[in-house]
Short mmCIF file of the C-alpha atoms (twelve columns), coordinates in Angstrom:
data_MODEL
# 
_entry.id   MODEL 
# 
loop_
_atom_site.group_PDB 
_atom_site.id 
_atom_site.type_symbol 
_atom_site.label_atom_id 
_atom_site.label_alt_id 
_atom_site.label_comp_id 
_atom_site.label_asym_id 
_atom_site.label_seq_id 
_atom_site.Cartn_x 
_atom_site.Cartn_y 
_atom_site.Cartn_z 
_atom_site.pdbx_PDB_model_num 
ATOM 1   C CA . MET A 1   -57.397 35.987  10.920 1 
ATOM 2   C CA . THR A 2   -59.665 33.516  12.710 1 
ATOM 3   C CA . LYS A 3   -61.554 31.218  10.334 1 
ATOM 4   C CA . ILE A 4   -64.782 29.807  11.765 1 
ATOM 5   C CA . HIS A 5   -67.161 27.781  9.635  1 
ATOM 6   C CA . PRO A 6   -70.775 29.018  9.859  1 
ATOM 7   C CA . SER A 7   -71.955 25.639  11.158 1 
ATOM 8   C CA . ALA A 8   -69.563 25.660  14.149 1 
ATOM 9   C CA . ILE A 9   -70.938 26.448  17.608 1 
ATOM 10  C CA . ILE A 10  -68.621 28.604  19.724 1 
ATOM 11  C CA . SER A 11  -69.425 29.615  23.294 1 
ATOM 12  C CA . THR A 12  -69.300 33.325  23.985 1 
ATOM 13  C CA . LYS A 13  -67.208 32.383  27.034 1 
ATOM 14  C CA . ALA A 14  -64.509 30.646  24.977 1 
ATOM 15  C CA . GLU A 15  -61.265 32.516  24.234 1 
ATOM 16  C CA . LEU A 16  -59.798 32.151  20.741 1 
ATOM 17  C CA . ASP A 17  -56.621 33.660  19.335 1 
ATOM 18  C CA . GLU A 18  -56.923 35.503  16.044 1 
ATOM 19  C CA . ASP A 19  -55.490 32.841  13.733 1 
ATOM 20  C CA . VAL A 20  -57.411 29.788  14.983 1 
ATOM 21  C CA . GLU A 21  -59.223 27.705  12.346 1 
ATOM 22  C CA . ILE A 22  -62.485 25.951  13.234 1 
ATOM 23  C CA . GLY A 23  -64.106 23.724  10.637 1 
ATOM 24  C CA . PRO A 24  -67.662 22.497  10.006 1 
ATOM 25  C CA . TYR A 25  -69.842 21.271  12.869 1 
ATOM 26  C CA . CYS A 26  -67.255 21.802  15.603 1 
ATOM 27  C CA . VAL A 27  -68.337 22.711  19.133 1 
ATOM 28  C CA . VAL A 28  -66.150 24.811  21.430 1 
ATOM 29  C CA . GLY A 29  -67.541 25.139  24.925 1 
ATOM 30  C CA . GLU A 30  -67.371 27.562  27.805 1 
ATOM 31  C CA . GLY A 31  -63.970 27.920  29.447 1 
ATOM 32  C CA . VAL A 32  -61.959 26.745  26.437 1 
ATOM 33  C CA . GLU A 33  -58.808 28.736  25.617 1 
ATOM 34  C CA . LEU A 34  -57.417 28.106  22.113 1 
ATOM 35  C CA . SER A 35  -54.037 29.658  21.296 1 
ATOM 36  C CA . SER A 36  -52.598 30.648  17.939 1 
ATOM 37  C CA . ALA A 37  -52.514 28.370  14.884 1 
ATOM 38  C CA . CYS A 38  -54.760 25.691  16.383 1 
ATOM 39  C CA . VAL A 39  -56.870 23.862  13.802 1 
ATOM 40  C CA . LEU A 40  -60.135 22.014  14.446 1 
ATOM 41  C CA . MET A 41  -60.839 20.194  11.192 1 
ATOM 42  C CA . SER A 42  -64.522 19.186  11.525 1 
ATOM 43  C CA . HIS A 43  -66.913 17.602  14.037 1 
ATOM 44  C CA . VAL A 44  -64.461 18.289  16.878 1 
ATOM 45  C CA . VAL A 45  -65.868 18.848  20.374 1 
ATOM 46  C CA . ILE A 46  -63.786 20.693  22.977 1 
ATOM 47  C CA . GLU A 47  -65.211 21.262  26.450 1 
ATOM 48  C CA . GLY A 48  -63.808 23.412  29.242 1 
ATOM 49  C CA . PRO A 49  -62.174 24.339  31.448 1 
ATOM 50  C CA . CYS A 50  -59.418 23.570  28.937 1 
ATOM 51  C CA . ARG A 51  -56.251 25.479  28.009 1 
ATOM 52  C CA . ILE A 52  -54.681 24.606  24.663 1 
ATOM 53  C CA . ALA A 53  -51.364 26.112  23.568 1 
ATOM 54  C CA . SER A 54  -50.369 26.921  19.977 1 
ATOM 55  C CA . ASN A 55  -50.178 24.779  16.834 1 
ATOM 56  C CA . ASN A 56  -52.376 21.886  17.896 1 
ATOM 57  C CA . ARG A 57  -54.334 20.029  15.227 1 
ATOM 58  C CA . PHE A 58  -57.540 18.130  15.984 1 
ATOM 59  C CA . HIS A 59  -58.893 15.697  13.402 1 
ATOM 60  C CA . PRO A 60  -62.592 14.849  12.952 1 
ATOM 61  C CA . PHE A 61  -64.634 13.402  15.799 1 
ATOM 62  C CA . SER A 62  -62.017 13.966  18.476 1 
ATOM 63  C CA . SER A 63  -63.599 14.773  21.851 1 
ATOM 64  C CA . ILE A 64  -61.362 16.841  24.089 1 
ATOM 65  C CA . GLY A 65  -61.871 18.031  27.667 1 
ATOM 66  C CA . GLY A 66  -64.970 16.040  28.483 1 
ATOM 67  C CA . PRO A 67  -65.841 15.155  32.093 1 
ATOM 68  C CA . PRO A 68  -63.983 12.209  33.634 1 
ATOM 69  C CA . GLN A 69  -65.388 8.700   33.357 1 
ATOM 70  C CA . ASP A 70  -65.360 8.328   37.124 1 
ATOM 71  C CA . LYS A 71  -68.434 7.494   39.188 1 
ATOM 72  C CA . LYS A 72  -67.109 9.658   42.020 1 
ATOM 73  C CA . TYR A 73  -67.205 12.751  39.830 1 
ATOM 74  C CA . ARG A 74  -69.881 15.186  40.971 1 
ATOM 75  C CA . GLY A 75  -69.281 18.087  38.629 1 
ATOM 76  C CA . GLU A 76  -66.330 19.592  40.484 1 
ATOM 77  C CA . PRO A 77  -64.381 22.227  38.517 1 
ATOM 78  C CA . THR A 78  -61.450 20.345  36.975 1 
ATOM 79  C CA . SER A 79  -59.388 21.090  33.906 1 
ATOM 80  C CA . LEU A 80  -57.241 19.954  30.985 1 
ATOM 81  C CA . ASP A 81  -53.966 21.564  29.871 1 
ATOM 82  C CA . ILE A 82  -52.444 20.807  26.454 1 
ATOM 83  C CA . GLY A 83  -49.026 22.042  25.290 1 
ATOM 84  C CA . HIS A 84  -48.075 23.075  21.761 1 
ATOM 85  C CA . GLY A 85  -47.563 21.217  18.508 1 
ATOM 86  C CA . ASN A 86  -49.625 18.106  19.222 1 
ATOM 87  C CA . VAL A 87  -51.648 16.122  16.690 1 
ATOM 88  C CA . PHE A 88  -54.875 14.401  17.771 1 
ATOM 89  C CA . ARG A 89  -56.212 12.052  15.109 1 
ATOM 90  C CA . GLU A 90  -59.744 10.813  14.486 1 
ATOM 91  C CA . GLY A 91  -61.875 9.753   17.430 1 
ATOM 92  C CA . VAL A 92  -59.374 10.613  20.171 1 
ATOM 93  C CA . THR A 93  -60.894 11.214  23.617 1 
ATOM 94  C CA . VAL A 94  -59.186 13.162  26.396 1 
ATOM 95  C CA . ASN A 95  -60.912 13.709  29.759 1 
ATOM 96  C CA . ARG A 96  -60.438 16.392  32.396 1 
ATOM 97  C CA . GLY A 97  -59.064 15.566  35.853 1 
ATOM 98  C CA . THR A 98  -60.836 14.678  39.099 1 
ATOM 99  C CA . ALA A 99  -60.948 16.313  42.500 1 
ATOM 100 C CA . GLN A 100 -59.555 13.107  44.035 1 
ATOM 101 C CA . ASP A 101 -56.241 13.850  42.296 1 
ATOM 102 C CA . LYS A 102 -54.896 17.296  41.320 1 
ATOM 103 C CA . GLY A 103 -57.983 18.098  39.287 1 
ATOM 104 C CA . LEU A 104 -55.894 18.260  36.118 1 
ATOM 105 C CA . THR A 105 -55.124 16.177  33.060 1 
ATOM 106 C CA . ARG A 106 -51.960 17.468  31.378 1 
ATOM 107 C CA . ILE A 107 -50.520 16.733  27.945 1 
ATOM 108 C CA . GLY A 108 -47.123 18.137  26.986 1 
ATOM 109 C CA . SER A 109 -45.885 19.233  23.567 1 
ATOM 110 C CA . ASP A 110 -45.086 17.656  20.196 1 
ATOM 111 C CA . ASN A 111 -46.999 14.446  20.850 1 
ATOM 112 C CA . TRP A 112 -48.541 12.281  18.126 1 
ATOM 113 C CA . VAL A 113 -51.855 10.796  19.294 1 
ATOM 114 C CA . MET A 114 -53.269 8.425   16.699 1 
ATOM 115 C CA . ALA A 115 -56.858 7.411   15.971 1 
ATOM 116 C CA . TYR A 116 -59.179 6.231   18.757 1 
ATOM 117 C CA . VAL A 117 -56.721 6.742   21.598 1 
ATOM 118 C CA . HIS A 118 -58.297 7.343   25.015 1 
ATOM 119 C CA . ILE A 119 -56.488 9.456   27.616 1 
ATOM 120 C CA . ALA A 120 -58.403 9.256   30.887 1 
ATOM 121 C CA . HIS A 121 -58.720 11.659  33.786 1 
ATOM 122 C CA . ASP A 122 -55.638 12.875  35.664 1 
ATOM 123 C CA . CYS A 123 -53.146 11.470  33.149 1 
ATOM 124 C CA . ILE A 124 -49.844 13.284  32.786 1 
ATOM 125 C CA . ILE A 125 -48.247 12.925  29.339 1 
ATOM 126 C CA . GLY A 126 -44.739 14.216  28.632 1 
ATOM 127 C CA . ASN A 127 -43.316 15.553  25.371 1 
ATOM 128 C CA . HIS A 128 -42.587 13.833  22.038 1 
ATOM 129 C CA . CYS A 129 -44.674 10.760  22.886 1 
ATOM 130 C CA . ILE A 130 -46.310 8.552   20.256 1 
ATOM 131 C CA . LEU A 131 -49.556 6.760   21.092 1 
ATOM 132 C CA . ALA A 132 -50.512 4.434   18.235 1 
ATOM 133 C CA . ASN A 133 -54.074 3.532   17.237 1 
ATOM 134 C CA . SER A 134 -56.463 2.495   20.022 1 
ATOM 135 C CA . VAL A 135 -54.053 2.933   22.929 1 
ATOM 136 C CA . ASN A 136 -56.026 3.221   26.177 1 
ATOM 137 C CA . LEU A 137 -54.668 4.992   29.251 1 
ATOM 138 C CA . ALA A 138 -56.637 4.536   32.462 1 
ATOM 139 C CA . GLY A 139 -56.884 7.266   35.062 1 
ATOM 140 C CA . HIS A 140 -53.804 8.750   36.769 1 
ATOM 141 C CA . VAL A 141 -51.333 7.264   34.272 1 
ATOM 142 C CA . GLN A 142 -48.020 9.059   33.679 1 
ATOM 143 C CA . LEU A 143 -45.921 8.831   30.504 1 
ATOM 144 C CA . GLY A 144 -42.363 10.137  30.341 1 
ATOM 145 C CA . ASP A 145 -40.897 12.014  27.387 1 
ATOM 146 C CA . TYR A 146 -40.409 10.088  24.134 1 
ATOM 147 C CA . ALA A 147 -42.487 7.128   25.296 1 
ATOM 148 C CA . VAL A 148 -43.891 5.103   22.376 1 
ATOM 149 C CA . LEU A 149 -46.893 2.819   22.894 1 
ATOM 150 C CA . GLY A 150 -47.805 0.352   20.153 1 
ATOM 151 C CA . GLY A 151 -51.364 -0.020  18.904 1 
ATOM 152 C CA . TYR A 152 -53.986 -1.467  21.278 1 
ATOM 153 C CA . THR A 153 -51.702 -1.078  24.290 1 
ATOM 154 C CA . GLY A 154 -53.556 -0.689  27.586 1 
ATOM 155 C CA . VAL A 155 -52.123 0.931   30.706 1 
ATOM 156 C CA . HIS A 156 -53.628 0.229   34.137 1 
ATOM 157 C CA . GLN A 157 -54.611 3.128   36.385 1 
ATOM 158 C CA . PHE A 158 -51.852 4.808   38.420 1 
ATOM 159 C CA . CYS A 159 -49.073 3.185   36.366 1 
ATOM 160 C CA . GLN A 160 -46.000 5.166   35.358 1 
ATOM 161 C CA . VAL A 161 -44.185 4.569   32.081 1 
ATOM 162 C CA . GLY A 162 -40.694 6.041   32.013 1 
ATOM 163 C CA . ALA A 163 -39.010 8.164   29.367 1 
ATOM 164 C CA . HIS A 164 -37.835 6.539   26.111 1 
ATOM 165 C CA . VAL A 165 -39.848 3.348   26.689 1 
ATOM 166 C CA . MET A 166 -41.052 1.435   23.638 1 
ATOM 167 C CA . ALA A 167 -44.072 -0.837  24.122 1 
ATOM 168 C CA . GLY A 168 -44.910 -3.425  21.473 1 
ATOM 169 C CA . ILE A 169 -48.355 -3.866  19.943 1 
ATOM 170 C CA . ALA A 170 -51.159 -4.846  22.339 1 
ATOM 171 C CA . SER A 171 -48.986 -4.646  25.437 1 
ATOM 172 C CA . VAL A 172 -50.841 -4.739  28.752 1 
ATOM 173 C CA . ILE A 173 -49.049 -2.600  31.335 1 
ATOM 174 C CA . VAL A 174 -50.099 -3.285  34.929 1 
ATOM 175 C CA . LYS A 175 -46.905 -2.223  36.729 1 
ATOM 176 C CA . ASP A 176 -44.519 0.716   36.478 1 
ATOM 177 C CA . VAL A 177 -42.023 0.643   33.586 1 
ATOM 178 C CA . PRO A 178 -38.543 2.122   34.225 1 
ATOM 179 C CA . PRO A 179 -37.023 4.399   31.555 1 
ATOM 180 C CA . TYR A 180 -35.255 3.219   28.400 1 
ATOM 181 C CA . LEU A 181 -36.857 -0.238  28.147 1 
ATOM 182 C CA . MET A 182 -38.303 -2.255  25.286 1 
ATOM 183 C CA . ILE A 183 -41.386 -4.061  26.583 1 
ATOM 184 C CA . SER A 184 -44.119 -6.307  25.242 1 
ATOM 185 C CA . GLY A 185 -46.730 -8.861  26.257 1 
ATOM 186 C CA . ASN A 186 -49.744 -9.464  28.478 1 
ATOM 187 C CA . ALA A 187 -48.704 -8.663  31.110 1 
ATOM 188 C CA . ALA A 188 -45.839 -6.612  29.662 1 
ATOM 189 C CA . LYS A 189 -42.290 -7.788  30.356 1 
ATOM 190 C CA . PRO A 190 -38.919 -6.167  29.641 1 
ATOM 191 C CA . PHE A 191 -36.957 -7.297  26.584 1 
ATOM 192 C CA . GLY A 192 -33.827 -5.195  26.953 1 
ATOM 193 C CA . LEU A 193 -33.107 -1.583  26.140 1 
ATOM 194 C CA . ASN A 194 -34.946 0.434   23.516 1 
ATOM 195 C CA . ARG A 195 -31.604 0.695   21.740 1 
ATOM 196 C CA . GLU A 196 -32.830 1.764   18.322 1 
ATOM 197 C CA . GLY A 197 -34.987 4.530   19.726 1 
ATOM 198 C CA . LEU A 198 -32.163 5.730   21.956 1 
ATOM 199 C CA . LYS A 199 -29.701 5.776   19.058 1 
ATOM 200 C CA . ARG A 200 -32.109 7.857   16.998 1 
ATOM 201 C CA . ARG A 201 -32.141 10.416  19.796 1 
ATOM 202 C CA . GLY A 202 -28.376 10.730  19.870 1 
ATOM 203 C CA . PHE A 203 -27.388 8.502   22.769 1 
ATOM 204 C CA . THR A 204 -23.719 7.532   22.323 1 
ATOM 205 C CA . GLY A 205 -22.084 4.137   22.700 1 
ATOM 206 C CA . SER A 206 -20.753 5.036   26.139 1 
ATOM 207 C CA . ARG A 207 -24.178 6.061   27.361 1 
ATOM 208 C CA . LEU A 208 -25.760 2.920   25.965 1 
ATOM 209 C CA . LYS A 209 -23.117 0.786   27.655 1 
ATOM 210 C CA . ALA A 210 -23.832 2.408   31.016 1 
ATOM 211 C CA . MET A 211 -27.563 1.811   30.496 1 
ATOM 212 C CA . GLN A 212 -26.871 -1.819  29.618 1 
ATOM 213 C CA . ASP A 213 -24.896 -2.201  32.859 1 
ATOM 214 C CA . SER A 214 -27.842 -0.740  34.769 1 
ATOM 215 C CA . TYR A 215 -30.274 -3.068  33.001 1 
ATOM 216 C CA . ARG A 216 -28.151 -6.072  33.964 1 
ATOM 217 C CA . ILE A 217 -28.148 -4.997  37.621 1 
ATOM 218 C CA . LEU A 218 -31.897 -4.452  37.650 1 
ATOM 219 C CA . TYR A 219 -32.964 -7.513  35.684 1 
ATOM 220 C CA . ARG A 220 -30.196 -10.064 35.214 1 
ATOM 221 C CA . GLU A 221 -28.462 -10.574 38.564 1 
ATOM 222 C CA . GLY A 222 -31.356 -11.992 40.556 1 
ATOM 223 C CA . LEU A 223 -31.392 -9.109  43.043 1 
ATOM 224 C CA . ARG A 224 -34.339 -7.932  45.070 1 
ATOM 225 C CA . LEU A 225 -35.428 -4.444  44.018 1 
ATOM 226 C CA . GLU A 226 -33.947 -2.815  47.128 1 
ATOM 227 C CA . GLU A 227 -30.627 -4.535  46.511 1 
ATOM 228 C CA . ALA A 228 -30.649 -3.524  42.843 1 
ATOM 229 C CA . ILE A 229 -31.314 0.108   43.729 1 
ATOM 230 C CA . THR A 230 -28.384 0.077   46.135 1 
ATOM 231 C CA . ARG A 231 -26.143 -1.299  43.373 1 
ATOM 232 C CA . LEU A 232 -27.442 1.313   40.932 1 
ATOM 233 C CA . ARG A 233 -26.608 4.086   43.388 1 
ATOM 234 C CA . GLU A 234 -23.080 2.707   43.610 1 
ATOM 235 C CA . GLN A 235 -22.871 2.683   39.814 1 
ATOM 236 C CA . HIS A 236 -24.120 6.285   39.735 1 
ATOM 237 C CA . GLN A 237 -21.348 7.390   42.076 1 
ATOM 238 C CA . GLN A 238 -18.764 5.551   39.979 1 
ATOM 239 C CA . LEU A 239 -19.956 7.400   36.876 1 
ATOM 240 C CA . ILE A 240 -19.693 10.717  38.704 1 
ATOM 241 C CA . ASP A 241 -16.192 9.862   39.923 1 
ATOM 242 C CA . ALA A 242 -15.210 9.037   36.332 1 
ATOM 243 C CA . SER A 243 -16.586 12.419  35.133 1 
ATOM 244 C CA . LEU A 244 -19.098 10.658  32.892 1 
ATOM 245 C CA . THR A 245 -21.723 13.337  33.362 1 
ATOM 246 C CA . ASP A 246 -24.229 12.294  30.678 1 
ATOM 247 C CA . GLU A 247 -24.087 8.675   31.772 1 
ATOM 248 C CA . ALA A 248 -24.590 9.675   35.405 1 
ATOM 249 C CA . ASN A 249 -27.577 11.861  34.502 1 
ATOM 250 C CA . ASP A 250 -29.132 9.028   32.469 1 
ATOM 251 C CA . LEU A 251 -28.916 6.728   35.466 1 
ATOM 252 C CA . LEU A 252 -30.188 9.449   37.799 1 
ATOM 253 C CA . LEU A 253 -33.381 9.589   35.745 1 
ATOM 254 C CA . SER A 254 -33.873 5.860   36.367 1 
ATOM 255 C CA . LEU A 255 -33.104 6.178   40.071 1 
ATOM 256 C CA . ARG A 256 -35.603 8.983   40.513 1 
ATOM 257 C CA . PHE A 257 -38.197 6.896   38.686 1 
ATOM 258 C CA . LEU A 258 -37.575 3.902   40.953 1 
ATOM 259 C CA . ASP A 259 -37.873 6.145   44.006 1 
ATOM 260 C CA . THR A 260 -41.374 7.220   42.950 1 
ATOM 261 C CA . ALA A 261 -42.664 3.881   41.630 1 
ATOM 262 C CA . THR A 262 -45.815 2.899   43.510 1 
ATOM 263 C CA . ARG A 263 -47.094 -0.229  41.744 1 
ATOM 264 C CA . GLY A 264 -43.887 -2.210  41.602 1 
ATOM 265 C CA . ILE A 265 -41.934 -2.491  38.360 1 
ATOM 266 C CA . ILE A 266 -42.372 -4.937  35.516 1 
ATOM 267 C CA . ARG A 267 -40.267 -8.080  35.737 1 
ATOM 268 C CA . PRO A 268 -39.072 -10.675 33.181 1 
# 
């Protein structure tokens, strides 16, 4: 059964599943779709168009689906999509997309978004990410699955952060970050593989060794990026020839990332 506090304001053009809970002084606007088991604790504002899947929890004073902070925005119909099982802590802000991009901000599933995080317009967030307190993502940022950003980290607009990346506290990311790295600093630099995080997710010794070989090619042999990519493609073929399927797929993820990088990648 839906539980709505008497002080909450719900648009007649919002769509709520039966078991949604909406606490005191929340506002749910026109065009918002809230799926089952979502909880708005108190003082939460959600604006539409916005589609929110099941089991999301919004803590007090989070502001979700507001218009983009972009001077070019002229009220075009844009939207926000949120997957299932996310937690948005106090004071989180998430903006809708802009017409200059795909008109969509998208957040995946099972993410942990801590207090005062800002996710700007047109960001694409994967699954199982952790954004610590006061992380700020500028517009058009992309985060891969299992990315972890330490508190006060800032990411420049249009940057991509690959899967399984771990960024230390107060990192400033102004270039694309390939998958699997441990990074830190202003501007952020690579400090090897995110080995501990990878081990926790079940990556074996053989897979870690192959990643370490790739890291050495990319960052330790003094190669230009084009040369390093050529070497990585050769390594990928060698892994396929050796029937090391998981290792080859891990490297393929990095190669695909490098193929789509637009801002250059971080360097030591």
